[in-house]
DODOTI-195135 format. One record per residue (C-alpha): residue number from 1; x, y, z. Coordinates in steps of 0.2 Angstrom, whole numbers, padded with zeros to 4 digits. Each point is the difference from the previous one (the first is absolute). Example, Ala and Ser with C-alpha at 12.3 -4.5 7.8 and 13.67 -1.06 7.14 Angstrom:
# residues 2
    k   east  north     up
    1   0062  -0022   0039
    2   0006   0017  -0003
# end
This chain:
# residues 714
    k   east  north     up
    1   0091  -0212  -0089
    2  -0014   0010   0008
    3   0013   0012   0008
    4   0009   0003  -0017
    5  -0017   0004  -0008
    6  -0005   0013   0013
    7   0017   0007  -0002
    8  -0001   0001  -0018
    9  -0018   0009   0000
   10   0007   0013   0014
   11   0015   0004  -0012
   12  -0011   0002  -0014
   13  -0011   0011   0009
   14   0014   0012   0006
   15   0008   0000  -0017
   16  -0017   0006  -0008
   17  -0003   0012   0014
   18   0017   0008  -0002
   19   0000   0001  -0018
   20   0014  -0012  -0005
   21   0001  -0007  -0017
   22  -0009  -0016  -0004
   23  -0008  -0007  -0016
   24  -0017   0005  -0003
   25  -0012  -0014   0005
   26  -0009  -0012  -0012
   27  -0007  -0013   0013
   28  -0013   0002   0013
   29   0012  -0004   0014
   30   0015   0012  -0004
   31  -0008   0016   0007
   32  -0005  -0002   0018
   33  -0017   0007   0006
   34   0007   0009   0015
   35  -0016   0008   0005
   36  -0004   0004   0019
   37  -0013  -0003   0006
   38  -0002  -0016  -0011
   39  -0015   0001  -0012
   40  -0013  -0012   0002
   41   0002  -0008  -0017
   42   0015   0001  -0012
   43   0002  -0008  -0017
   44   0017   0003  -0008
   45   0002   0001  -0018
   46   0015   0002  -0013
   47   0009   0015  -0005
   48  -0001   0018   0007
   49  -0008   0017  -0003
   50   0014   0014  -0002
   51  -0004   0016   0009
   52   0009   0015  -0007
   53  -0004   0018  -0006
   54  -0014   0000  -0012
   55  -0009  -0014   0010
   56  -0018   0007   0000
   57  -0013   0001   0014
   58  -0018  -0003  -0005
   59  -0015   0003   0011
   60  -0017  -0009  -0002
   61  -0017   0009   0003
   62  -0001   0006   0018
   63   0018  -0002   0005
   64   0008   0014   0010
   65   0014   0001  -0013
   66   0007   0016   0005
   67   0002  -0005   0018
   68   0005  -0018  -0003
   69   0011   0003  -0015
   70   0009   0015   0009
   71   0004  -0012   0015
   72   0006  -0014  -0011
   73   0010   0012  -0012
   74   0008   0009   0015
   75   0003  -0017   0009
   76   0010  -0007  -0015
   77   0010   0016  -0004
   78   0005   0003   0019
   79   0005  -0019   0002
   80   0007  -0005  -0016
   81   0001   0016  -0011
   82  -0013  -0007  -0012
   83  -0011   0013  -0009
   84  -0017  -0008  -0004
   85  -0011   0007  -0014
   86   0013   0011  -0008
   87  -0005   0009  -0015
   88   0009   0008  -0014
   89   0010  -0010  -0012
   90   0001  -0015   0012
   91  -0008  -0015  -0008
   92  -0014  -0010   0008
   93   0008  -0013   0011
   94  -0015  -0011   0007
   95  -0015   0005   0010
   96  -0004  -0001   0018
   97  -0019   0001   0001
   98  -0011   0003   0016
   99  -0018  -0006  -0001
  100  -0015   0000   0011
  101  -0011  -0017   0001
  102  -0015   0009   0007
  103  -0009  -0008   0016
  104  -0003   0007   0017
  105   0015   0007   0009
  106  -0007  -0006   0016
  107   0001   0008   0018
  108   0016   0007   0007
  109   0005  -0016   0008
  110  -0008  -0014  -0010
  111   0011  -0015   0002
  112  -0003  -0015   0009
  113   0014  -0012   0005
  114   0004  -0012  -0014
  115  -0015   0005  -0011
  116   0008   0008  -0015
  117  -0016   0005  -0009
  118  -0005   0011   0014
  119   0014   0012  -0003
  120  -0004   0007  -0017
  121   0007   0018   0004
  122   0017  -0005   0003
  123   0001  -0014  -0012
  124   0008   0001  -0017
  125   0008  -0010  -0015
  126   0016   0003  -0010
  127   0003  -0009  -0017
  128   0016   0004  -0009
  129   0007  -0005  -0017
  130   0014   0006  -0010
  131  -0010   0014  -0008
  132  -0013   0004   0013
  133  -0003   0001   0020
  134  -0019   0001   0005
  135  -0004   0003   0018
  136  -0019  -0001   0004
  137  -0010   0002   0017
  138  -0017   0005   0006
  139   0006   0017   0006
  140   0015   0011   0002
  141   0006  -0009   0015
  142   0003  -0016  -0009
  143   0008   0010  -0015
  144   0011   0007   0012
  145   0006  -0016   0007
  146   0002  -0006  -0017
  147   0012   0014  -0004
  148   0010  -0004   0016
  149   0002  -0018  -0006
  150   0005   0006  -0017
  151   0014   0011   0009
  152   0006  -0016   0010
  153   0001  -0010  -0016
  154   0012   0011  -0008
  155   0018  -0005  -0002
  156   0015   0004  -0010
  157   0007  -0012  -0012
  158   0012   0002  -0014
  159  -0001   0020   0001
  160  -0019  -0001  -0001
  161  -0014   0001   0013
  162  -0012  -0014  -0002
  163  -0015  -0007   0007
  164  -0003  -0019  -0002
  165  -0014  -0007  -0010
  166  -0012  -0005   0015
  167  -0019  -0002   0004
  168  -0004   0005   0018
  169  -0016   0000   0009
  170   0000   0008   0017
  171  -0010   0005   0016
  172   0004   0003   0018
  173  -0005  -0011   0014
  174  -0003   0012   0013
  175  -0007   0019  -0002
  176   0010   0007   0013
  177   0019   0000  -0003
  178   0008   0012   0012
  179   0014   0009   0007
  180  -0001   0011   0016
  181   0012   0014   0000
  182   0003   0009   0017
  183   0002   0018  -0002
  184  -0004   0005   0018
  185   0016  -0006   0008
  186   0011   0007  -0015
  187  -0005   0012  -0013
  188   0003  -0006  -0018
  189  -0001   0015  -0013
  190  -0015  -0001  -0014
  191   0013  -0003  -0013
  192   0005  -0016   0008
  193  -0017  -0006   0003
  194  -0004   0003  -0019
  195   0015  -0012  -0004
  196  -0006  -0012   0014
  197  -0017   0000  -0009
  198   0009  -0003  -0017
  199   0009  -0015   0006
  200  -0015  -0007   0009
  201  -0010   0001  -0017
  202   0013  -0010  -0008
  203  -0003  -0014   0013
  204  -0019   0001  -0005
  205  -0002   0005   0019
  206  -0016   0011   0001
  207  -0001   0007   0018
  208   0010   0012   0009
  209  -0004   0001   0019
  210   0007   0017   0004
  211   0003   0001   0019
  212  -0001   0018   0003
  213  -0003   0003   0019
  214   0007  -0008   0016
  215   0008   0006   0016
  216   0016   0007  -0008
  217  -0009   0010  -0013
  218  -0016   0006  -0009
  219   0005   0002  -0018
  220  -0017   0005  -0009
  221  -0006   0018  -0001
  222  -0017   0002   0007
  223  -0007   0018  -0004
  224  -0011   0001   0014
  225   0014  -0005   0013
  226   0016   0008  -0006
  227   0010  -0004   0015
  228  -0001  -0019  -0004
  229   0014   0004  -0011
  230   0008   0016   0006
  231   0003  -0009   0017
  232  -0004  -0018  -0004
  233   0012  -0003  -0015
  234   0016   0004   0009
  235   0010  -0007   0014
  236   0018   0001   0007
  237   0008  -0017  -0003
  238   0005  -0010   0015
  239   0017   0001   0007
  240   0014   0012   0005
  241   0006   0003  -0018
  242  -0017   0007  -0005
  243  -0002   0010   0016
  244   0017   0008  -0003
  245  -0004   0005  -0019
  246  -0006   0017   0003
  247  -0010   0009  -0013
  248   0008   0018  -0001
  249  -0017   0007  -0005
  250  -0009  -0006   0015
  251   0014  -0004   0013
  252  -0008  -0016   0003
  253   0004  -0018  -0005
  254  -0004  -0002  -0019
  255  -0017  -0007  -0004
  256  -0001  -0016  -0011
  257  -0015  -0003  -0010
  258  -0012   0006  -0014
  259  -0018  -0002  -0007
  260  -0010  -0003  -0015
  261  -0010   0015  -0005
  262  -0018  -0004  -0008
  263   0007   0006  -0017
  264   0014  -0014   0003
  265  -0012  -0013   0004
  266  -0012   0004  -0014
  267   0015  -0001  -0012
  268   0005  -0017   0007
  269  -0017  -0008   0000
  270  -0002   0005  -0018
  271   0017  -0006  -0005
  272  -0003  -0017   0010
  273  -0017  -0002  -0010
  274   0009   0002  -0016
  275   0010  -0015   0005
  276  -0015  -0010   0005
  277   0003   0003   0018
  278  -0012   0005   0014
  279   0008   0009   0015
  280  -0009  -0004   0016
  281   0005   0012   0014
  282   0002  -0005   0018
  283  -0006   0013   0014
  284   0004  -0009   0016
  285  -0014  -0001   0014
  286  -0002  -0001   0015
  287   0018  -0003   0003
  288   0017   0006  -0008
  289  -0008   0017   0004
  290   0015   0009   0007
  291   0005   0012  -0014
  292  -0019   0005  -0002
  293  -0001   0003   0019
  294   0016   0010   0000
  295  -0009   0011  -0013
  296  -0017   0000   0009
  297   0001  -0003   0018
  298  -0018  -0001   0003
  299  -0001  -0017  -0009
  300   0010  -0008   0014
  301  -0005  -0011   0014
  302   0012   0009   0011
  303  -0002   0018   0007
  304   0018   0005  -0004
  305   0006  -0010  -0015
  306   0017   0003  -0007
  307   0002   0015  -0013
  308   0014  -0009  -0010
  309  -0003  -0013  -0013
  310   0010  -0015   0007
  311   0014  -0009  -0008
  312   0000  -0017   0009
  313  -0005  -0015  -0009
  314  -0011  -0013   0006
  315  -0018   0001   0008
  316  -0005   0016   0008
  317  -0015   0000   0013
  318  -0007   0016  -0007
  319  -0018  -0002  -0006
  320  -0013   0012  -0006
  321  -0013   0003   0012
  322  -0018  -0004  -0002
  323  -0008   0017   0000
  324  -0012   0005  -0013
  325   0012   0014  -0005
  326   0014  -0012  -0004
  327  -0013  -0011  -0010
  328  -0005   0016  -0010
  329   0019   0004  -0003
  330   0003  -0017  -0007
  331  -0015   0000  -0011
  332   0006   0018  -0006
  333   0016  -0008  -0004
  334  -0007  -0015  -0010
  335  -0011   0012  -0009
  336   0015   0008  -0008
  337   0008  -0017  -0002
  338  -0014  -0008  -0010
  339   0001   0016  -0012
  340   0019  -0003  -0002
  341  -0001  -0019  -0003
  342  -0014  -0006  -0012
  343   0004  -0019   0004
  344  -0013  -0012   0007
  345   0009  -0002   0017
  346   0006   0011   0014
  347   0012  -0007   0013
  348  -0003   0005   0018
  349   0014  -0011   0008
  350  -0008  -0005   0017
  351   0016  -0010   0005
  352   0010   0000   0016
  353  -0012   0011   0009
  354   0006  -0002   0018
  355  -0014   0003   0012
  356   0009   0006   0015
  357  -0005   0019  -0001
  358  -0019  -0005  -0004
  359   0000  -0012   0015
  360   0007   0014   0012
  361  -0010   0014  -0006
  362  -0016   0004   0010
  363  -0007   0009  -0015
  364   0003  -0014  -0013
  365  -0008  -0012   0013
  366  -0014   0011   0001
  367  -0002   0001  -0019
  368   0001  -0019  -0001
  369  -0015   0000   0012
  370  -0010   0013  -0011
  371   0003  -0010  -0016
  372  -0003  -0017   0008
  373   0018  -0007  -0003
  374   0003  -0013   0014
  375   0019   0001  -0002
  376   0014   0008  -0010
  377   0000  -0012  -0014
  378  -0019   0004  -0003
  379   0005   0018   0001
  380   0013  -0002  -0015
  381  -0014  -0010  -0009
  382  -0012   0015   0003
  383   0014   0012  -0007
  384   0002  -0010  -0015
  385  -0018  -0003  -0004
  386  -0004   0018   0001
  387   0014   0004  -0013
  388  -0006  -0014  -0010
  389  -0017   0008   0000
  390   0007   0016  -0005
  391   0010  -0007  -0014
  392  -0015  -0010  -0007
  393  -0010   0016  -0001
  394   0014   0006  -0011
  395  -0001  -0014  -0011
  396   0016  -0009   0007
  397   0005  -0015   0008
  398   0009  -0001   0016
  399   0016  -0012   0002
  400   0010  -0002   0016
  401   0014  -0011   0008
  402  -0007  -0016   0008
  403  -0002   0008   0017
  404  -0016   0007  -0007
  405  -0007  -0018   0003
  406   0001   0003   0019
  407  -0016   0006   0008
  408  -0010  -0004  -0015
  409   0003   0005  -0019
  410  -0008   0014  -0008
  411  -0014  -0007  -0013
  412   0009   0003  -0016
  413   0018   0001   0006
  414   0014  -0009  -0009
  415   0014  -0007   0010
  416   0019   0001  -0004
  417   0008  -0015   0009
  418   0017   0003   0007
  419   0003  -0010   0015
  420   0001  -0016  -0010
  421  -0015  -0006  -0009
  422  -0013  -0002   0014
  423  -0008   0017  -0003
  424  -0003  -0005  -0019
  425  -0007  -0016   0007
  426  -0012   0008   0012
  427  -0005   0013  -0012
  428  -0004  -0012  -0014
  429  -0010  -0012   0012
  430  -0011   0015   0004
  431  -0004   0006  -0017
  432   0013   0013  -0002
  433   0012   0004  -0013
  434   0019  -0001   0005
  435   0018   0004  -0007
  436   0014  -0012   0006
  437   0015   0010   0006
  438   0008  -0009   0013
  439   0016   0002   0010
  440   0013  -0005  -0001
  441   0000  -0007  -0018
  442  -0008   0015  -0008
  443   0008   0013   0011
  444   0014   0008  -0011
  445   0008   0009   0015
  446   0008  -0018   0003
  447   0016  -0001  -0009
  448   0000  -0011  -0016
  449   0017  -0009   0005
  450   0013   0003   0013
  451   0009   0017  -0005
  452   0010   0011   0011
  453  -0005   0016  -0009
  454  -0019  -0002   0000
  455  -0009   0006   0016
  456  -0016  -0008   0004
  457  -0007  -0015   0010
  458   0014  -0013   0002
  459  -0012  -0014  -0004
  460   0000  -0004  -0019
  461  -0013  -0003  -0012
  462   0007  -0005  -0017
  463  -0007   0001  -0018
  464  -0004  -0019   0002
  465  -0009   0003   0016
  466  -0011   0013  -0009
  467  -0002  -0011  -0015
  468  -0006  -0015   0011
  469  -0013   0009   0009
  470  -0018  -0005  -0004
  471  -0013   0014   0000
  472  -0014  -0014   0000
  473   0005  -0010   0015
  474  -0009  -0017   0004
  475  -0006   0008   0015
  476  -0012   0010  -0010
  477  -0013  -0011  -0007
  478  -0005  -0001  -0018
  479  -0016   0008   0003
  480   0008   0015   0009
  481   0014   0003  -0012
  482  -0011   0011  -0010
  483   0004   0013   0014
  484   0019   0000  -0003
  485   0003   0016  -0010
  486   0018  -0003  -0002
  487   0017   0002   0007
  488   0011   0015   0006
  489   0019   0002   0007
  490   0003   0014   0011
  491   0016   0012   0000
  492   0001   0007   0018
  493   0013   0012   0000
  494   0005   0003   0018
  495   0017  -0007  -0006
  496  -0001   0005  -0018
  497   0006   0018   0000
  498   0002   0004  -0018
  499  -0009  -0004  -0017
  500   0015  -0011  -0006
  501  -0002  -0011   0015
  502  -0019  -0002  -0004
  503   0004  -0006  -0017
  504   0013  -0011   0007
  505  -0012  -0008   0012
  506  -0014  -0001  -0012
  507   0008  -0008  -0015
  508   0001  -0013  -0006
  509  -0011  -0007   0014
  510  -0015   0010  -0008
  511   0004  -0010  -0016
  512  -0005  -0016   0010
  513  -0014   0008   0009
  514  -0006   0005  -0018
  515   0000  -0017  -0006
  516  -0008  -0006   0015
  517  -0014   0012  -0002
  518  -0003  -0002  -0019
  519   0005  -0018  -0005
  520  -0011  -0015   0002
  521   0014  -0013   0003
  522   0017   0001   0009
  523   0016  -0005  -0007
  524   0015   0006   0010
  525   0012  -0009  -0012
  526  -0007   0009  -0015
  527  -0001   0017   0010
  528   0018  -0002   0004
  529   0004  -0002  -0018
  530  -0009   0015  -0005
  531   0006   0011   0015
  532   0017   0005  -0008
  533  -0008   0008  -0015
  534  -0011   0010   0012
  535   0016   0006   0009
  536   0007   0006  -0016
  537  -0016   0010  -0002
  538   0002   0008   0017
  539   0017   0006  -0006
  540  -0008   0008  -0016
  541  -0012   0008   0011
  542   0013   0007   0013
  543  -0008  -0010   0014
  544   0010  -0006   0014
  545  -0003  -0017   0005
  546   0007  -0013   0013
  547   0014  -0011  -0006
  548   0007  -0011   0012
  549   0019   0002   0003
  550   0011  -0013  -0005
  551   0004  -0012   0016
  552   0017   0003   0007
  553   0010  -0009   0013
  554  -0001   0004   0018
  555   0015   0010   0006
  556   0006  -0010   0017
  557   0007   0017   0006
  558  -0013   0012  -0005
  559  -0019   0001   0000
  560  -0013   0014  -0002
  561  -0016   0000   0010
  562  -0009  -0009  -0015
  563   0014  -0013   0000
  564  -0003  -0004   0018
  565  -0015  -0010   0008
  566  -0012   0010   0011
  567  -0002  -0007   0018
  568  -0019   0002  -0002
  569  -0012   0005  -0013
  570  -0014   0008   0008
  571  -0001   0016  -0009
  572   0014  -0003  -0012
  573   0004   0015  -0012
  574   0013   0004  -0013
  575   0000   0018   0007
  576   0007   0016  -0008
  577   0010   0011   0010
  578  -0007   0018   0003
  579   0016   0008  -0006
  580   0006   0009  -0010
  581  -0015   0010  -0004
  582   0006   0001  -0018
  583   0010  -0014  -0008
  584   0002  -0019   0002
  585  -0005  -0007   0017
  586   0005  -0016   0007
  587  -0012  -0015   0002
  588   0001  -0011   0015
  589  -0007  -0016   0004
  590  -0008   0000   0018
  591  -0014  -0007   0010
  592  -0006   0016   0008
  593  -0007  -0010   0014
  594   0017  -0007   0004
  595   0015   0007  -0009
  596   0012  -0015   0001
  597   0010  -0009  -0014
  598   0010  -0016  -0002
  599   0016  -0001  -0009
  600  -0001  -0018  -0005
  601   0016  -0010  -0002
  602   0012   0013   0004
  603   0019  -0006  -0002
  604   0008   0006   0016
  605   0016  -0010  -0002
  606   0010   0015  -0007
  607  -0011   0014   0007
  608   0008   0014   0010
  609  -0013   0014  -0001
  610  -0018   0004  -0005
  611  -0006   0015  -0009
  612  -0018   0005   0000
  613  -0009   0013  -0010
  614  -0016   0005   0008
  615  -0015   0011  -0003
  616  -0014   0007   0009
  617  -0018   0002  -0006
  618  -0015   0008   0009
  619  -0012  -0012   0008
  620  -0014   0007  -0009
  621  -0013  -0015   0001
  622  -0017   0001   0008
  623  -0002  -0018   0006
  624  -0011   0002   0015
  625   0005  -0010   0017
  626   0012  -0011  -0010
  627   0012   0014   0004
  628   0001  -0007   0017
  629   0008  -0016  -0006
  630   0015   0008  -0008
  631   0015  -0005   0011
  632   0012   0014   0007
  633   0017  -0005   0005
  634   0008   0012   0014
  635   0014   0009  -0008
  636   0017   0004   0010
  637   0002   0017  -0008
  638  -0013   0014  -0004
  639  -0001  -0004  -0019
  640   0001  -0019   0001
  641   0011  -0014  -0007
  642   0000  -0013  -0013
  643   0003  -0017   0008
  644   0006  -0016  -0008
  645  -0002  -0017   0006
  646   0006  -0016  -0006
  647  -0009  -0016  -0004
  648  -0017   0007   0005
  649  -0008   0016   0008
  650   0004  -0007   0018
  651   0018  -0004  -0004
  652   0015   0008   0005
  653   0002   0018  -0004
  654   0016   0002  -0011
  655  -0002   0018  -0005
  656  -0008   0016   0005
  657  -0001   0016  -0012
  658  -0005   0016   0008
  659  -0013   0010  -0010
  660   0006   0017   0005
  661   0008   0003  -0017
  662  -0015  -0003  -0010
  663  -0012   0009   0012
  664   0001   0016  -0009
  665   0000  -0006  -0018
  666  -0017  -0003  -0008
  667   0007  -0012  -0013
  668   0011  -0015   0001
  669   0016   0001   0012
  670   0014  -0012  -0001
  671   0005  -0003   0019
  672   0018  -0002   0006
  673   0005  -0017  -0001
  674  -0002  -0013   0015
  675   0014  -0012   0003
  676  -0005  -0019   0001
  677   0011  -0015   0004
  678   0000  -0013  -0014
  679  -0007  -0016   0004
  680  -0001  -0016  -0011
  681  -0014  -0005  -0011
  682  -0016   0008  -0007
  683  -0012   0009   0013
  684  -0016   0009   0000
  685   0001   0018   0006
  686  -0015   0008   0008
  687  -0001   0019  -0001
  688  -0011   0011   0010
  689   0000   0018   0006
  690  -0002   0007   0018
  691  -0011   0015   0001
  692  -0011   0011   0011
  693  -0015   0001  -0011
  694  -0008  -0007  -0015
  695   0004   0016  -0010
  696   0010  -0001  -0010
  697   0002  -0017  -0007
  698   0018  -0004  -0001
  699   0004  -0011  -0015
  700   0015  -0009  -0008
  701   0006   0005  -0016
  702   0014  -0012  -0002
  703   0012  -0010   0011
  704   0018  -0004  -0005
  705   0012  -0011   0007
  706   0018   0006   0000
  707   0014  -0014  -0001
  708   0018  -0003   0002
  709   0002  -0004  -0018
  710  -0009   0016  -0005
  711   0010   0010   0013
  712   0016  -0006  -0009
  713  -0005   0005  -0016
  714  -0003   0018   0004
# end
């Protein structure tokens, strides 16, 4: 009976969102309250308010009617074609009124976990009747969220758009409800970021953490240092396909990239602010500095750093040096950053700063002695503390990844915990504010489910995994929970090349994140019932989202790399090919530390030949000494071979397919078939490549077993 009830509610939600005809509701339960994130308190009534042309907008004293009314009118018009507040001969058709209740708005981040009264600046109430809807709040932020909830309540029934009669009292649990967008690895155009901001706002998410600098690019225009974007915003992508893509204007490989002018940034910051979203910029230091060093080599520890912005993913050893001129450079940069981003926080990274160059540099070691730093961790602590002091002088607060705890934390720094929750636990225990953003659950470069077309980490983080995350874990004691600012998910884009893929990886997991950050209680069953309506809203908004494909039976004679099992999962990726430069590229499932696959349960009883489609991807990964652990199998031919063994990877070799036909093709190549002898029963096949070096990574695209039955039908 319970399953039938859930399915009935799901069907009702989808019908309401899609606009199918149904009777106008007359009872409290006939119109579902499909709001995400779930409001704190909902009391359903009887009947509906009909929204149509002629519905009037009213604004109480002090309400920013032009801004709020314009937003709601535009939202209703774009998504459902409803013209609010129509004039002329259209008769009045009910009133939607916004009222300020008074009271202090509070500081920028006033909430404490679970204490509703401490969040007046984002709380609101909504009361609807058949003739009137009233949204009230202490300030404009609450009114905005009331308008968002009103839009979510809207459904189409019997040819009319209706809002159920309902009373809602609502406030957020946490003040920081964020998403990180990595624009350093791949540039997204400003128009996409505006759309992304719009969709965030409709989830009541309020922080866009904007990752703007890294080894692979510097995206933010700094007037005093123009080479940061003239040089640092551009790179040649890894791989032979990009190297062969010659720009006729320069006669060199075509550069890939882009940057955000200060005019772009001001426009985006203002746009986000109109949607109740604060943009927190990230300018990485002391590591992830390769692009800045390519632009200004004097910032480097090495005497002769590379003049090119690198294209490898992973962790580079390049750090800023510790000279006074470098600190002055970074302070100059931050001085321009704070004029562009008026929010309270500036993120300085601080993560993955490999100390090898500092350890090997006599000059850095001398500077450490001058500054009283006993080791490289204390040197990084000095680095961060100095930036924190500068930002404090600008009226701002420093936030960084949890590595800033190492060597001693800056006095007023805030910690973003990504390596699990330990950084948050340590920060809160020492009296520092923290944001929980742990991998793997809240790292949205992990795929939402197993799909062969979605590049990213092979490891999966589902909507349910995200929903189950607790931003106030038991490891942080009750007395320290006041230091939990909130929660954030991160969209790292090494393997998310296009804006459409950003949306696919963000949604609907961002809906689960929004409810985790906003709502007081968790109800996975209730969220699941409300989710279909949210997916229909994505369609109305033209937002791509992740939909799990329907399961299909496994073909005993054909497997793609995603349908096979990796022999190991050390650094397992759903890896996009580097070719073609323009157009659709293959996506391979591969462990870059051990390219080896198992075709499980192969029916060899009628198999006479094996056909392999293979690809080659550049090994563009900075993984330090781990590269020495990658096995290399000696090839018999210059180009190498694909070897197929039966039952296990040490079993009998039943086929060898030379790679020579694929060596000159940057994309997928189908190799000539290799004959095999039939044998009874089901067997596992182990597929590995012989090769002289780790670059390129030879990969399986698909394997097909040709059978006597198939041969007889050709």
